[in-house]
Backbone as XML, in Angstrom:
<?xml version="1.0"?>
<chain id="A" units="angstrom">
  <residue number="1" name="MET">
    <atom name="N" x="0.827" y="-1.194" z="-0.014"/>
    <atom name="CA" x="0.004" y="0.011" z="0.017"/>
    <atom name="C" x="0.902" y="1.241" z="0.010"/>
  </residue>
  <residue number="2" name="ALA">
    <atom name="N" x="0.671" y="2.075" z="-0.938"/>
    <atom name="CA" x="1.469" y="3.311" z="-1.041"/>
    <atom name="C" x="0.660" y="4.468" z="-0.486"/>
  </residue>
  <residue number="3" name="GLN">
    <atom name="N" x="1.292" y="5.308" z="0.291"/>
    <atom name="CA" x="0.634" y="6.503" z="0.807"/>
    <atom name="C" x="1.229" y="7.712" z="0.121"/>
  </residue>
  <residue number="4" name="THR">
    <atom name="N" x="0.357" y="8.659" z="-0.199"/>
    <atom name="CA" x="0.852" y="9.894" z="-0.802"/>
    <atom name="C" x="0.913" y="10.965" z="0.256"/>
  </residue>
  <residue number="5" name="LEU">
    <atom name="N" x="1.914" y="11.786" z="0.210"/>
    <atom name="CA" x="2.082" y="12.870" z="1.195"/>
    <atom name="C" x="1.505" y="14.161" z="0.654"/>
  </residue>
  <residue number="6" name="GLU">
    <atom name="N" x="0.952" y="14.160" z="-0.567"/>
    <atom name="CA" x="0.445" y="15.373" z="-1.183"/>
    <atom name="C" x="-1.045" y="15.508" z="-0.998"/>
  </residue>
  <residue number="7" name="CYS">
    <atom name="N" x="-1.626" y="14.885" z="-0.034"/>
    <atom name="CA" x="-3.061" y="14.943" z="0.223"/>
    <atom name="C" x="-3.433" y="16.340" z="0.702"/>
  </residue>
  <residue number="8" name="LYS">
    <atom name="N" x="-4.446" y="16.955" z="0.114"/>
    <atom name="CA" x="-4.826" y="18.289" z="0.505"/>
    <atom name="C" x="-5.978" y="18.298" z="1.505"/>
  </residue>
  <residue number="9" name="VAL">
    <atom name="N" x="-6.523" y="17.137" z="1.814"/>
    <atom name="CA" x="-7.582" y="17.048" z="2.802"/>
    <atom name="C" x="-6.952" y="17.143" z="4.188"/>
  </residue>
  <residue number="10" name="GLU">
    <atom name="N" x="-7.508" y="17.994" z="5.032"/>
    <atom name="CA" x="-6.935" y="18.145" z="6.386"/>
    <atom name="C" x="-7.464" y="17.012" z="7.256"/>
  </residue>
  <residue number="11" name="ALA">
    <atom name="N" x="-6.695" y="15.993" z="7.375"/>
    <atom name="CA" x="-7.044" y="14.832" z="8.208"/>
    <atom name="C" x="-5.895" y="14.613" z="9.195"/>
  </residue>
  <residue number="12" name="PRO">
    <atom name="N" x="-6.230" y="14.078" z="10.354"/>
    <atom name="CA" x="-5.161" y="13.794" z="11.310"/>
    <atom name="C" x="-4.233" y="12.734" z="10.761"/>
  </residue>
  <residue number="13" name="PRO">
    <atom name="N" x="-2.980" y="12.772" z="11.185"/>
    <atom name="CA" x="-2.055" y="11.718" z="10.739"/>
    <atom name="C" x="-2.515" y="10.353" z="11.197"/>
  </residue>
  <residue number="14" name="PRO">
    <atom name="N" x="-2.076" y="9.314" z="10.500"/>
    <atom name="CA" x="-2.534" y="7.971" z="10.923"/>
    <atom name="C" x="-2.126" y="7.656" z="12.339"/>
  </residue>
  <residue number="15" name="ARG">
    <atom name="N" x="-3.036" y="7.025" z="13.064"/>
    <atom name="CA" x="-2.756" y="6.645" z="14.435"/>
    <atom name="C" x="-1.649" y="5.602" z="14.488"/>
  </residue>
  <residue number="16" name="PRO">
    <atom name="N" x="-0.708" y="5.724" z="15.437"/>
    <atom name="CA" x="0.321" y="4.708" z="15.551"/>
    <atom name="C" x="-0.314" y="3.332" z="15.748"/>
  </residue>
  <residue number="17" name="VAL">
    <atom name="N" x="0.223" y="2.355" z="15.050"/>
    <atom name="CA" x="-0.372" y="1.005" z="15.108"/>
    <atom name="C" x="-0.129" y="0.377" z="16.474"/>
  </residue>
  <residue number="18" name="HIS">
    <atom name="N" x="1.114" y="0.411" z="16.941"/>
    <atom name="CA" x="1.453" y="-0.212" z="18.227"/>
    <atom name="C" x="1.672" y="0.908" z="19.227"/>
  </residue>
  <residue number="19" name="CYS">
    <atom name="N" x="0.696" y="1.118" z="20.108"/>
    <atom name="CA" x="0.846" y="2.138" z="21.114"/>
    <atom name="C" x="-0.002" y="1.812" z="22.321"/>
  </residue>
  <residue number="20" name="ASP">
    <atom name="N" x="0.444" y="2.212" z="23.508"/>
    <atom name="CA" x="-0.364" y="2.013" z="24.672"/>
    <atom name="C" x="-1.281" y="3.236" z="24.876"/>
  </residue>
  <residue number="21" name="ARG">
    <atom name="N" x="-2.063" y="3.234" z="25.917"/>
    <atom name="CA" x="-3.044" y="4.294" z="26.133"/>
    <atom name="C" x="-2.361" y="5.669" z="26.290"/>
  </residue>
  <residue number="22" name="ASP">
    <atom name="N" x="-1.239" y="5.738" z="27.042"/>
    <atom name="CA" x="-0.522" y="6.980" z="27.237"/>
    <atom name="C" x="0.026" y="7.519" z="25.916"/>
  </residue>
  <residue number="23" name="GLU">
    <atom name="N" x="0.622" y="6.620" z="25.138"/>
    <atom name="CA" x="1.154" y="7.061" z="23.854"/>
    <atom name="C" x="0.101" y="7.586" z="22.948"/>
  </residue>
  <residue number="24" name="ARG">
    <atom name="N" x="-1.089" y="6.951" z="22.981"/>
    <atom name="CA" x="-2.207" y="7.419" z="22.136"/>
    <atom name="C" x="-2.646" y="8.806" z="22.573"/>
  </residue>
  <residue number="25" name="ARG">
    <atom name="N" x="-2.740" y="9.039" z="23.915"/>
    <atom name="CA" x="-3.152" y="10.368" z="24.366"/>
    <atom name="C" x="-2.137" y="11.418" z="23.887"/>
  </residue>
  <residue number="26" name="LEU">
    <atom name="N" x="-0.851" y="11.107" z="23.952"/>
    <atom name="CA" x="0.174" y="12.049" z="23.506"/>
    <atom name="C" x="0.059" y="12.265" z="22.003"/>
  </residue>
  <residue number="27" name="TRP">
    <atom name="N" x="-0.201" y="11.194" z="21.247"/>
    <atom name="CA" x="-0.356" y="11.350" z="19.802"/>
    <atom name="C" x="-1.545" y="12.227" z="19.505"/>
  </residue>
  <residue number="28" name="GLU">
    <atom name="N" x="-2.674" y="12.023" z="20.174"/>
    <atom name="CA" x="-3.861" y="12.833" z="19.937"/>
    <atom name="C" x="-3.606" y="14.298" z="20.255"/>
  </residue>
  <residue number="29" name="ALA">
    <atom name="N" x="-2.803" y="14.544" z="21.249"/>
    <atom name="CA" x="-2.494" y="15.940" z="21.613"/>
    <atom name="C" x="-1.399" y="16.516" z="20.779"/>
  </residue>
  <residue number="30" name="GLY">
    <atom name="N" x="-0.726" y="15.683" z="19.936"/>
    <atom name="CA" x="0.366" y="16.160" z="19.119"/>
    <atom name="C" x="1.618" y="16.451" z="19.887"/>
  </residue>
  <residue number="31" name="LEU">
    <atom name="N" x="1.828" y="15.792" z="21.014"/>
    <atom name="CA" x="2.929" y="16.126" z="21.908"/>
    <atom name="C" x="4.235" y="15.382" z="21.580"/>
  </residue>
  <residue number="32" name="GLU">
    <atom name="N" x="4.167" y="14.326" z="20.750"/>
    <atom name="CA" x="5.408" y="13.648" z="20.429"/>
    <atom name="C" x="6.371" y="14.615" z="19.764"/>
  </residue>
  <residue number="33" name="GLU">
    <atom name="N" x="5.843" y="15.459" z="18.866"/>
    <atom name="CA" x="6.677" y="16.384" z="18.130"/>
    <atom name="C" x="7.264" y="17.469" z="19.053"/>
  </residue>
  <residue number="34" name="ALA">
    <atom name="N" x="6.591" y="17.752" z="20.117"/>
    <atom name="CA" x="7.077" y="18.799" z="21.070"/>
    <atom name="C" x="8.109" y="18.251" z="22.013"/>
  </residue>
  <residue number="35" name="GLY">
    <atom name="N" x="8.331" y="16.953" z="22.018"/>
    <atom name="CA" x="9.330" y="16.382" z="22.936"/>
    <atom name="C" x="8.832" y="16.304" z="24.349"/>
  </residue>
  <residue number="36" name="LEU">
    <atom name="N" x="7.507" y="16.259" z="24.549"/>
    <atom name="CA" x="6.957" y="16.235" z="25.886"/>
    <atom name="C" x="6.483" y="14.868" z="26.301"/>
  </residue>
  <residue number="37" name="GLY">
    <atom name="N" x="6.852" y="13.858" z="25.547"/>
    <atom name="CA" x="6.330" y="12.499" z="25.835"/>
    <atom name="C" x="6.616" y="12.090" z="27.252"/>
  </residue>
  <residue number="38" name="GLU">
    <atom name="N" x="7.801" y="12.339" z="27.770"/>
    <atom name="CA" x="8.138" y="11.877" z="29.111"/>
    <atom name="C" x="7.431" y="12.690" z="30.199"/>
  </residue>
  <residue number="39" name="ALA">
    <atom name="N" x="7.030" y="13.925" z="29.864"/>
    <atom name="CA" x="6.393" y="14.731" z="30.862"/>
    <atom name="C" x="4.927" y="14.353" z="31.060"/>
  </residue>
  <residue number="40" name="GLU">
    <atom name="N" x="4.350" y="13.627" z="30.093"/>
    <atom name="CA" x="2.978" y="13.122" z="30.196"/>
    <atom name="C" x="1.978" y="14.246" z="30.460"/>
  </residue>
  <residue number="41" name="LEU">
    <atom name="N" x="2.122" y="15.381" z="29.761"/>
    <atom name="CA" x="1.148" y="16.470" z="29.902"/>
    <atom name="C" x="0.008" y="16.168" z="28.958"/>
  </residue>
  <residue number="42" name="GLU">
    <atom name="N" x="-1.222" y="16.427" z="29.428"/>
    <atom name="CA" x="-2.380" y="16.205" z="28.598"/>
    <atom name="C" x="-2.739" y="17.456" z="27.823"/>
  </residue>
  <residue number="43" name="GLU">
    <atom name="N" x="-3.383" y="17.278" z="26.676"/>
    <atom name="CA" x="-3.749" y="18.385" z="25.832"/>
    <atom name="C" x="-4.566" y="19.423" z="26.573"/>
  </residue>
  <residue number="44" name="ALA">
    <atom name="N" x="-5.517" y="18.993" z="27.382"/>
    <atom name="CA" x="-6.373" y="19.944" z="28.077"/>
    <atom name="C" x="-5.567" y="20.780" z="29.046"/>
  </residue>
  <residue number="45" name="GLU">
    <atom name="N" x="-4.579" y="20.204" z="29.725"/>
    <atom name="CA" x="-3.767" y="20.958" z="30.670"/>
    <atom name="C" x="-2.931" y="21.980" z="29.925"/>
  </residue>
  <residue number="46" name="LEU">
    <atom name="N" x="-2.381" y="21.617" z="28.775"/>
    <atom name="CA" x="-1.603" y="22.568" z="27.987"/>
    <atom name="C" x="-2.465" y="23.736" z="27.521"/>
  </residue>
  <residue number="47" name="GLU">
    <atom name="N" x="-3.680" y="23.444" z="27.083"/>
    <atom name="CA" x="-4.565" y="24.509" z="26.630"/>
    <atom name="C" x="-4.939" y="25.419" z="27.782"/>
  </residue>
  <residue number="48" name="GLU">
    <atom name="N" x="-5.261" y="24.872" z="28.930"/>
    <atom name="CA" x="-5.633" y="25.718" z="30.062"/>
    <atom name="C" x="-4.497" y="26.589" z="30.499"/>
  </residue>
  <residue number="49" name="ALA">
    <atom name="N" x="-3.284" y="26.115" z="30.444"/>
    <atom name="CA" x="-2.131" y="26.897" z="30.851"/>
    <atom name="C" x="-1.635" y="27.805" z="29.745"/>
  </residue>
  <residue number="50" name="GLY">
    <atom name="N" x="-2.129" y="27.629" z="28.524"/>
    <atom name="CA" x="-1.649" y="28.445" z="27.405"/>
    <atom name="C" x="-0.243" y="28.109" z="26.975"/>
  </residue>
  <residue number="51" name="LEU">
    <atom name="N" x="0.185" y="26.853" z="27.196"/>
    <atom name="CA" x="1.596" y="26.506" z="26.955"/>
    <atom name="C" x="1.897" y="26.170" z="25.505"/>
  </residue>
  <residue number="52" name="GLU">
    <atom name="N" x="0.853" y="26.056" z="24.645"/>
    <atom name="CA" x="1.153" y="25.750" z="23.238"/>
    <atom name="C" x="2.039" y="26.872" z="22.657"/>
  </residue>
  <residue number="53" name="GLU">
    <atom name="N" x="1.794" y="28.125" z="23.062"/>
    <atom name="CA" x="2.526" y="29.252" z="22.490"/>
    <atom name="C" x="3.751" y="29.618" z="23.330"/>
  </residue>
  <residue number="54" name="ALA">
    <atom name="N" x="3.981" y="28.917" z="24.418"/>
    <atom name="CA" x="5.046" y="29.343" z="25.341"/>
    <atom name="C" x="6.439" y="28.945" z="24.902"/>
  </residue>
  <residue number="55" name="GLY">
    <atom name="N" x="6.586" y="27.915" z="24.074"/>
    <atom name="CA" x="7.915" y="27.510" z="23.647"/>
    <atom name="C" x="8.668" y="26.870" z="24.797"/>
  </residue>
  <residue number="56" name="LEU">
    <atom name="N" x="8.243" y="25.677" z="25.238"/>
    <atom name="CA" x="8.871" y="25.038" z="26.403"/>
    <atom name="C" x="10.349" y="24.727" z="26.152"/>
  </residue>
  <residue number="57" name="GLU">
    <atom name="N" x="10.713" y="24.459" z="24.900"/>
    <atom name="CA" x="12.122" y="24.158" z="24.633"/>
    <atom name="C" x="13.005" y="25.385" z="24.902"/>
  </residue>
  <residue number="58" name="GLU">
    <atom name="N" x="12.517" y="26.577" z="24.484"/>
    <atom name="CA" x="13.285" y="27.805" z="24.733"/>
    <atom name="C" x="13.409" y="28.115" z="26.223"/>
  </residue>
  <residue number="59" name="ALA">
    <atom name="N" x="12.438" y="27.692" z="26.991"/>
    <atom name="CA" x="12.485" y="27.977" z="28.443"/>
    <atom name="C" x="13.430" y="27.054" z="29.145"/>
  </residue>
  <residue number="60" name="GLY">
    <atom name="N" x="13.911" y="26.020" z="28.470"/>
    <atom name="CA" x="14.851" y="25.092" z="29.102"/>
    <atom name="C" x="14.220" y="24.264" z="30.161"/>
  </residue>
  <residue number="61" name="LEU">
    <atom name="N" x="12.973" y="23.903" z="30.012"/>
    <atom name="CA" x="12.286" y="23.098" z="31.012"/>
    <atom name="C" x="12.720" y="21.671" z="30.901"/>
  </residue>
  <residue number="62" name="GLU">
    <atom name="N" x="13.186" y="21.087" z="31.952"/>
    <atom name="CA" x="13.542" y="19.707" z="31.996"/>
    <atom name="C" x="12.390" y="18.888" z="32.548"/>
  </residue>
  <residue number="63" name="GLU">
    <atom name="N" x="12.379" y="17.575" z="32.333"/>
    <atom name="CA" x="11.331" y="16.730" z="32.832"/>
    <atom name="C" x="11.179" y="16.874" z="34.347"/>
  </residue>
  <residue number="64" name="ALA">
    <atom name="N" x="12.318" y="16.926" z="35.047"/>
    <atom name="CA" x="12.271" y="17.043" z="36.499"/>
    <atom name="C" x="11.617" y="18.348" z="36.941"/>
  </residue>
  <residue number="65" name="GLU">
    <atom name="N" x="11.893" y="19.447" z="36.202"/>
    <atom name="CA" x="11.305" y="20.708" z="36.546"/>
    <atom name="C" x="9.790" y="20.688" z="36.350"/>
  </residue>
  <residue number="66" name="LEU">
    <atom name="N" x="9.349" y="20.044" z="35.266"/>
    <atom name="CA" x="7.921" y="19.961" z="35.006"/>
    <atom name="C" x="7.240" y="19.157" z="36.110"/>
  </residue>
  <residue number="67" name="GLU">
    <atom name="N" x="7.868" y="18.056" z="36.515"/>
    <atom name="CA" x="7.251" y="17.228" z="37.566"/>
    <atom name="C" x="7.263" y="17.990" z="38.890"/>
  </residue>
  <residue number="68" name="GLU">
    <atom name="N" x="8.380" y="18.669" z="39.194"/>
    <atom name="CA" x="8.470" y="19.417" z="40.439"/>
    <atom name="C" x="7.432" y="20.501" z="40.508"/>
  </residue>
  <residue number="69" name="ALA">
    <atom name="N" x="7.191" y="21.157" z="39.364"/>
    <atom name="CA" x="6.188" y="22.224" z="39.338"/>
    <atom name="C" x="4.754" y="21.679" z="39.390"/>
  </residue>
  <residue number="70" name="GLY">
    <atom name="N" x="4.596" y="20.397" z="39.151"/>
    <atom name="CA" x="3.285" y="19.825" z="39.172"/>
    <atom name="C" x="2.442" y="20.209" z="37.956"/>
  </residue>
  <residue number="71" name="LEU">
    <atom name="N" x="3.068" y="20.465" z="36.821"/>
    <atom name="CA" x="2.308" y="20.912" z="35.654"/>
    <atom name="C" x="1.434" y="19.812" z="35.086"/>
  </residue>
  <residue number="72" name="GLY">
    <atom name="N" x="1.767" y="18.566" z="35.349"/>
    <atom name="CA" x="0.919" y="17.476" z="34.843"/>
    <atom name="C" x="-0.333" y="17.321" z="35.652"/>
  </residue>
  <residue number="73" name="GLU">
    <atom name="N" x="-0.300" y="17.733" z="36.924"/>
    <atom name="CA" x="-1.445" y="17.478" z="37.818"/>
    <atom name="C" x="-2.180" y="18.763" z="38.231"/>
  </residue>
  <residue number="74" name="ALA">
    <atom name="N" x="-1.506" y="19.915" z="38.208"/>
    <atom name="CA" x="-2.119" y="21.119" z="38.717"/>
    <atom name="C" x="-1.991" y="22.235" z="37.701"/>
  </residue>
  <residue number="75" name="GLY">
    <atom name="N" x="-2.820" y="23.256" z="37.863"/>
    <atom name="CA" x="-2.688" y="24.447" z="37.036"/>
    <atom name="C" x="-1.456" y="25.239" z="37.444"/>
  </residue>
  <residue number="76" name="LEU">
    <atom name="N" x="-1.020" y="26.139" z="36.572"/>
    <atom name="CA" x="0.149" y="26.933" z="36.867"/>
    <atom name="C" x="-0.025" y="27.791" z="38.116"/>
  </residue>
  <residue number="77" name="GLY">
    <atom name="N" x="-1.258" y="28.145" z="38.406"/>
    <atom name="CA" x="-1.504" y="28.948" z="39.612"/>
    <atom name="C" x="-1.035" y="28.246" z="40.859"/>
  </residue>
  <residue number="78" name="GLU">
    <atom name="N" x="-1.192" y="26.911" z="40.898"/>
    <atom name="CA" x="-0.768" y="26.162" z="42.049"/>
    <atom name="C" x="0.643" y="25.663" z="41.945"/>
  </residue>
  <residue number="79" name="ALA">
    <atom name="N" x="1.250" y="25.764" z="40.744"/>
    <atom name="CA" x="2.515" y="25.084" z="40.503"/>
    <atom name="C" x="3.692" y="25.734" z="41.205"/>
  </residue>
  <residue number="80" name="GLY">
    <atom name="N" x="3.688" y="27.056" z="41.313"/>
    <atom name="CA" x="4.812" y="27.744" z="41.909"/>
    <atom name="C" x="5.987" y="27.761" z="40.961"/>
  </residue>
  <residue number="81" name="LEU">
    <atom name="N" x="6.106" y="28.796" z="40.127"/>
    <atom name="CA" x="7.150" y="28.818" z="39.105"/>
    <atom name="C" x="8.540" y="28.875" z="39.707"/>
  </residue>
  <residue number="82" name="GLU">
    <atom name="N" x="8.668" y="29.466" z="40.900"/>
    <atom name="CA" x="9.996" y="29.505" z="41.515"/>
    <atom name="C" x="10.502" y="28.098" z="41.820"/>
  </residue>
  <residue number="83" name="GLU">
    <atom name="N" x="9.568" y="27.215" z="42.261"/>
    <atom name="CA" x="9.993" y="25.836" z="42.528"/>
    <atom name="C" x="10.468" y="25.115" z="41.275"/>
  </residue>
  <residue number="84" name="ALA">
    <atom name="N" x="9.948" y="25.543" z="40.119"/>
    <atom name="CA" x="10.332" y="24.898" z="38.870"/>
    <atom name="C" x="11.681" y="25.367" z="38.354"/>
  </residue>
  <residue number="85" name="GLY">
    <atom name="N" x="12.263" y="26.323" z="39.031"/>
    <atom name="CA" x="13.586" y="26.835" z="38.627"/>
    <atom name="C" x="13.502" y="27.780" z="37.460"/>
  </residue>
  <residue number="86" name="LEU">
    <atom name="N" x="12.360" y="28.413" z="37.229"/>
    <atom name="CA" x="12.228" y="29.342" z="36.139"/>
    <atom name="C" x="12.717" y="30.713" z="36.573"/>
  </residue>
  <residue number="87" name="GLU">
    <atom name="N" x="13.551" y="31.294" z="35.772"/>
    <atom name="CA" x="14.040" y="32.630" z="36.073"/>
    <atom name="C" x="13.332" y="33.637" z="35.148"/>
  </residue>
  <residue number="88" name="GLU">
    <atom name="N" x="13.472" y="34.927" z="35.476"/>
    <atom name="CA" x="12.808" y="35.944" z="34.712"/>
    <atom name="C" x="13.204" y="35.895" z="33.256"/>
  </residue>
  <residue number="89" name="ALA">
    <atom name="N" x="14.486" y="35.690" z="32.978"/>
    <atom name="CA" x="14.959" y="35.638" z="31.589"/>
    <atom name="C" x="14.308" y="34.492" z="30.835"/>
  </residue>
  <residue number="90" name="GLU">
    <atom name="N" x="14.156" y="33.338" z="31.503"/>
    <atom name="CA" x="13.554" y="32.199" z="30.859"/>
    <atom name="C" x="12.080" y="32.458" z="30.561"/>
  </residue>
  <residue number="91" name="LEU">
    <atom name="N" x="11.400" y="33.155" z="31.474"/>
    <atom name="CA" x="10.003" y="33.499" z="31.238"/>
    <atom name="C" x="9.884" y="34.381" z="30.009"/>
  </residue>
  <residue number="92" name="GLY">
    <atom name="N" x="10.808" y="35.324" z="29.888"/>
    <atom name="CA" x="10.782" y="36.228" z="28.733"/>
    <atom name="C" x="11.000" y="35.481" z="27.441"/>
  </residue>
  <residue number="93" name="GLU">
    <atom name="N" x="12.024" y="34.562" z="27.440"/>
    <atom name="CA" x="12.309" y="33.819" z="26.233"/>
    <atom name="C" x="11.163" y="32.916" z="25.843"/>
  </residue>
  <residue number="94" name="ALA">
    <atom name="N" x="10.488" y="32.371" z="26.845"/>
    <atom name="CA" x="9.373" y="31.461" z="26.557"/>
    <atom name="C" x="8.131" y="32.185" z="26.112"/>
  </residue>
  <residue number="95" name="GLY">
    <atom name="N" x="8.128" y="33.500" z="26.260"/>
    <atom name="CA" x="6.918" y="34.274" z="25.885"/>
    <atom name="C" x="5.748" y="33.982" z="26.785"/>
  </residue>
  <residue number="96" name="LEU">
    <atom name="N" x="6.034" y="33.719" z="28.065"/>
    <atom name="CA" x="4.951" y="33.360" z="28.968"/>
    <atom name="C" x="4.017" y="34.529" z="29.280"/>
  </residue>
  <residue number="97" name="GLU">
    <atom name="N" x="4.505" y="35.758" z="29.049"/>
    <atom name="CA" x="3.595" y="36.875" z="29.230"/>
    <atom name="C" x="2.460" y="36.814" z="28.198"/>
  </residue>
  <residue number="98" name="GLU">
    <atom name="N" x="2.749" y="36.202" z="27.058"/>
    <atom name="CA" x="1.735" y="36.063" z="25.976"/>
    <atom name="C" x="1.013" y="34.743" z="26.072"/>
  </residue>
  <residue number="99" name="ALA">
    <atom name="N" x="1.364" y="33.905" z="27.008"/>
    <atom name="CA" x="0.853" y="32.521" z="27.044"/>
    <atom name="C" x="-0.459" y="32.420" z="27.831"/>
  </residue>
  <residue number="100" name="GLY">
    <atom name="N" x="-1.016" y="33.484" z="28.247"/>
    <atom name="CA" x="-2.266" y="33.398" z="28.972"/>
    <atom name="C" x="-2.115" y="33.015" z="30.423"/>
  </residue>
  <residue number="101" name="LEU">
    <atom name="N" x="-1.004" y="33.459" z="31.065"/>
    <atom name="CA" x="-0.815" y="33.096" z="32.471"/>
    <atom name="C" x="-1.847" y="33.820" z="33.364"/>
  </residue>
  <residue number="102" name="GLY">
    <atom name="N" x="-2.335" y="34.938" z="32.891"/>
    <atom name="CA" x="-3.385" y="35.621" z="33.669"/>
    <atom name="C" x="-4.575" y="34.724" z="33.861"/>
  </residue>
  <residue number="103" name="GLU">
    <atom name="N" x="-4.946" y="33.981" z="32.800"/>
    <atom name="CA" x="-6.065" y="33.055" z="32.886"/>
    <atom name="C" x="-5.729" y="31.889" z="33.809"/>
  </residue>
  <residue number="104" name="ALA">
    <atom name="N" x="-4.417" y="31.564" z="33.908"/>
    <atom name="CA" x="-4.057" y="30.433" z="34.749"/>
    <atom name="C" x="-3.948" y="30.824" z="36.213"/>
  </residue>
  <residue number="105" name="GLY">
    <atom name="N" x="-4.145" y="32.113" z="36.494"/>
    <atom name="CA" x="-4.158" y="32.564" z="37.879"/>
    <atom name="C" x="-2.848" y="33.204" z="38.314"/>
  </residue>
  <residue number="106" name="LEU">
    <atom name="N" x="-1.963" y="33.546" z="37.391"/>
    <atom name="CA" x="-0.711" y="34.211" z="37.768"/>
    <atom name="C" x="-0.763" y="35.657" z="37.301"/>
  </residue>
  <residue number="107" name="GLY">
    <atom name="N" x="-0.540" y="36.566" z="38.208"/>
    <atom name="CA" x="-0.501" y="37.967" z="37.870"/>
    <atom name="C" x="0.868" y="38.386" z="37.386"/>
  </residue>
  <residue number="108" name="GLU">
    <atom name="N" x="0.975" y="39.608" z="36.819"/>
    <atom name="CA" x="2.254" y="40.098" z="36.317"/>
    <atom name="C" x="3.252" y="40.223" z="37.447"/>
  </residue>
  <residue number="109" name="ALA">
    <atom name="N" x="2.808" y="40.577" z="38.642"/>
    <atom name="CA" x="3.721" y="40.716" z="39.757"/>
    <atom name="C" x="4.437" y="39.413" z="40.078"/>
  </residue>
  <residue number="110" name="GLU">
    <atom name="N" x="3.720" y="38.297" z="39.909"/>
    <atom name="CA" x="4.313" y="37.001" z="40.206"/>
    <atom name="C" x="5.326" y="36.590" z="39.167"/>
  </residue>
  <residue number="111" name="LEU">
    <atom name="N" x="5.170" y="37.106" z="37.934"/>
    <atom name="CA" x="6.105" y="36.797" z="36.884"/>
    <atom name="C" x="7.434" y="37.544" z="37.054"/>
  </residue>
  <residue number="112" name="GLY">
    <atom name="N" x="7.408" y="38.642" z="37.735"/>
    <atom name="CA" x="8.635" y="39.449" z="37.915"/>
    <atom name="C" x="8.563" y="40.617" z="36.989"/>
  </residue>
  <residue number="113" name="ARG">
    <atom name="N" x="9.295" y="41.663" z="37.376"/>
    <atom name="CA" x="9.276" y="42.893" z="36.579"/>
    <atom name="C" x="10.375" y="42.823" z="35.515"/>
  </residue>
  <residue number="114" name="ARG">
    <atom name="N" x="10.042" y="43.268" z="34.314"/>
    <atom name="CA" x="11.020" y="43.329" z="33.245"/>
    <atom name="C" x="11.266" y="44.798" z="32.936"/>
  </residue>
  <residue number="115" name="SER">
    <atom name="N" x="12.531" y="45.198" z="32.833"/>
    <atom name="CA" x="12.825" y="46.609" z="32.573"/>
    <atom name="C" x="13.008" y="46.869" z="31.109"/>
  </residue>
</chain>
């Protein structure tokens, strides 16, 4: 069976044939491409936190930092960004001011002042 890559119909990519439930959730959320497989973040949590636009790779977030911050289980309001080891410069690079942190319950004062 030959597949063509020039299909103009907007359809989701084929589902992985051999995958467990967690891998399928990551595939549905499109997270394999973002390198977040090990962090096990769900699509709904990313949307609520506005992290699709934040650029997690630029922020230098490691798996341990994500787990320490509780991003997989809690909203950013409860996560405590200081515990995650995020510095003001990293927040700026990640574009978190534009990522909808206000909706996640973090005010500008908690993000730190930028001059």
